[in-house]
C-alpha positions in Angstrom: -75.6 -34.5 -13.5 -79.1 -35.9 -13.4 -80.9 -35.7 -10.1 -82.5 -38.4 -7.9 -85.5 -37.0 -6.1 -86.7 -38.5 -2.8 -90.2 -37.4 -1.8 -91.0 -36.6 1.9 -94.4 -36.3 3.5 -95.6 -36.2 7.1 -95.1 -39.6 8.7 -92.4 -40.8 6.3 -90.2 -43.6 7.5 -86.8 -42.1 8.6 -84.6 -45.1 7.8 -86.1 -45.6 4.4 -85.7 -42.0 3.3 -82.6 -40.8 5.1 -80.5 -44.0 4.7 -81.4 -43.9 1.0 -80.3 -40.3 0.6 -77.1 -40.9 2.6 -76.1 -43.9 0.5 -76.9 -42.1 -2.8 -74.8 -39.1 -1.7 -71.9 -41.4 -0.6 -71.9 -42.7 -4.2 -71.5 -39.1 -5.4 -75.0 -39.0 -6.9 -77.1 -35.8 -6.9 -79.9 -36.8 -4.5 -82.4 -34.1 -3.3 -85.2 -34.4 -0.8 -88.5 -32.9 -1.9 -91.3 -32.0 0.5 -94.8 -32.5 -0.8 -96.1 -30.6 2.1 -96.5 -26.8 2.4 -93.2 -26.5 4.2 -89.7 -27.7 3.7 -89.7 -29.0 7.3 -91.3 -32.4 7.4 -92.0 -34.5 10.5 -91.2 -38.2 10.1 -93.0 -41.2 11.6 -90.9 -41.1 14.8 -91.2 -37.3 15.2 -87.8 -36.6 13.7 -87.9 -33.2 12.0 -86.2 -33.0 8.6 -85.5 -30.0 6.4 -86.2 -31.0 2.8 -84.0 -29.5 0.0 -87.0 -28.0 -1.8 -90.7 -27.9 -2.1 -92.5 -30.0 -4.7 -93.7 -26.9 -6.5 -90.2 -25.5 -6.7 -88.8 -28.5 -8.5 -88.4 -28.7 -12.2 -87.9 -32.5 -12.4 -86.7 -32.3 -16.1 -83.3 -33.5 -14.9 -84.8 -36.6 -13.0 -82.8 -39.8 -13.2 -84.8 -41.6 -10.5 -87.8 -40.9 -8.3 -87.9 -42.4 -4.8 -90.9 -42.9 -2.5 -90.2 -43.9 1.1 -92.9 -45.6 3.1 -94.0 -45.3 6.7 -97.3 -43.7 5.7 -99.9 -43.9 2.9 -100.0 -40.2 2.7 -98.0 -39.9 -0.6 -101.0 -41.5 -2.2 -102.9 -38.3 -1.5 -100.8 -36.0 -3.7 -102.3 -35.8 -7.2 -99.4 -33.7 -8.7 -96.9 -36.3 -7.5 -99.0 -39.1 -9.1 -99.1 -37.1 -12.4 -95.3 -36.8 -12.2 -94.9 -40.5 -11.6 -97.1 -41.4 -14.6 -95.2 -38.9 -16.9 -91.8 -40.1 -15.6 -92.7 -43.8 -16.0 -93.8 -43.1 -19.6 -90.4 -41.4 -20.2 -88.6 -44.5 -18.9 -87.4 -42.9 -15.7 -86.8 -45.4 -12.9 -89.3 -45.2 -10.0 -88.5 -46.8 -6.6 -90.8 -47.3 -3.7 -90.4 -49.1 -0.4 -92.6 -50.3 2.4 -96.1 -48.9 2.1 -95.2 -46.6 -0.9 -95.5 -49.3 -3.7 -99.3 -48.9 -3.1 -99.0 -45.6 -5.0 -97.6 -47.4 -8.0 -100.2 -50.1 -7.7 -103.0 -47.6 -7.7 -101.5 -45.9 -10.8 -101.4 -49.3 -12.7 -97.6 -49.2 -12.9 -97.2 -52.6 -11.4 -99.4 -54.6 -13.8 -97.4 -57.7 -14.8 -94.4 -56.6 -12.8 -92.7 -58.3 -9.9 -93.0 -56.3 -6.7 -92.6 -56.4 -3.0 -93.9 -54.3 -0.1 -94.5 -54.1 3.6 -96.6 -57.1 4.8 -100.4 -56.3 4.6 -100.0 -53.9 1.7 -100.0 -56.6 -1.0 -103.7 -55.9 -1.7 -102.7 -52.4 -3.0 -100.2 -53.8 -5.6 -102.9 -54.0 -8.3 -101.8 -56.3 -11.1 -98.4 -57.1 -9.6 -96.7 -60.4 -9.5 -96.1 -60.6 -5.8 -92.5 -61.3 -4.8 -92.9 -60.4 -1.2 -90.4 -63.1 -0.1 -87.7 -60.8 -1.6 -86.3 -57.7 0.2 -85.8 -55.6 -3.0 -87.2 -56.3 -6.5 -86.3 -54.7 -9.7 -88.5 -55.2 -12.7 -87.9 -52.9 -15.7 -87.9 -49.3 -14.5 -89.7 -50.1 -11.2 -87.8 -50.9 -8.0 -89.7 -52.0 -4.9 -88.5 -52.6 -1.3 -90.1 -54.5 1.5 -89.4 -52.3 4.5 -87.1 -50.5 6.9 -84.7 -53.4 7.5 -83.9 -53.5 3.8 -83.2 -49.8 3.4 -79.5 -50.3 2.7 -80.1 -53.0 0.1 -82.8 -50.8 -1.5 -80.4 -47.8 -1.6 -77.5 -49.9 -2.9 -79.7 -51.2 -5.7 -80.5 -47.6 -6.7 -76.7 -46.8 -6.7 -76.2 -49.8 -9.0 -78.9 -48.6 -11.3 -77.6 -45.0 -11.4 -73.9 -45.6 -11.3 -73.1 -49.2 -11.9 -72.1 -52.3 -10.0 -68.5 -51.1 -9.3 -69.9 -48.0 -7.5 -72.4 -50.1 -5.6 -69.6 -52.4 -4.4 -67.4 -49.5 -3.5 -70.2 -47.8 -1.4 -71.2 -51.2 0.2 -67.6 -51.8 1.2 -67.4 -48.4 2.8 -70.5 -49.2 4.8 -69.3 -52.7 5.7 -72.4 -54.1 3.9 -72.7 -57.0 1.6 -72.7 -55.9 -2.0 -74.5 -59.0 -3.3 -77.3 -58.1 -5.6 
């Protein structure tokens, strides 16, 4: 089974990362958290300490189905090895998802040129070349998925379930969460 990697760094938004991992795992998908820090313990934006499944340098990524960047901080943009992985993965057709502040990383890499994208308000200026769709909570354009912010974490995660496992699985997981499955 392919793996969905969710990247964690100091200051990440808890809801965006952990709700996404939870929903993906409810769908039976292989979701792993990856710390880009020097420790598997990562402190989130509201001082919640989370133990990541593995360190970035321990991961192989050859089995990646999806790469997910939660927001809450601009810090992910500082990790050059992560950015190299994103470029290589995008070229290979692997879906990349980013929510809140994190789409700025994709904008900086030129991955949003000519694509519809959304982000947290005030981060639009970092979505270089994107067709702004900031009135939408979650936007999928080709192999790029962007989300607006914490309030839309479930919709973001359910969109990833649909991409990885289909609409029926999305609907099943949404029903179990008592969430709307409209996409």
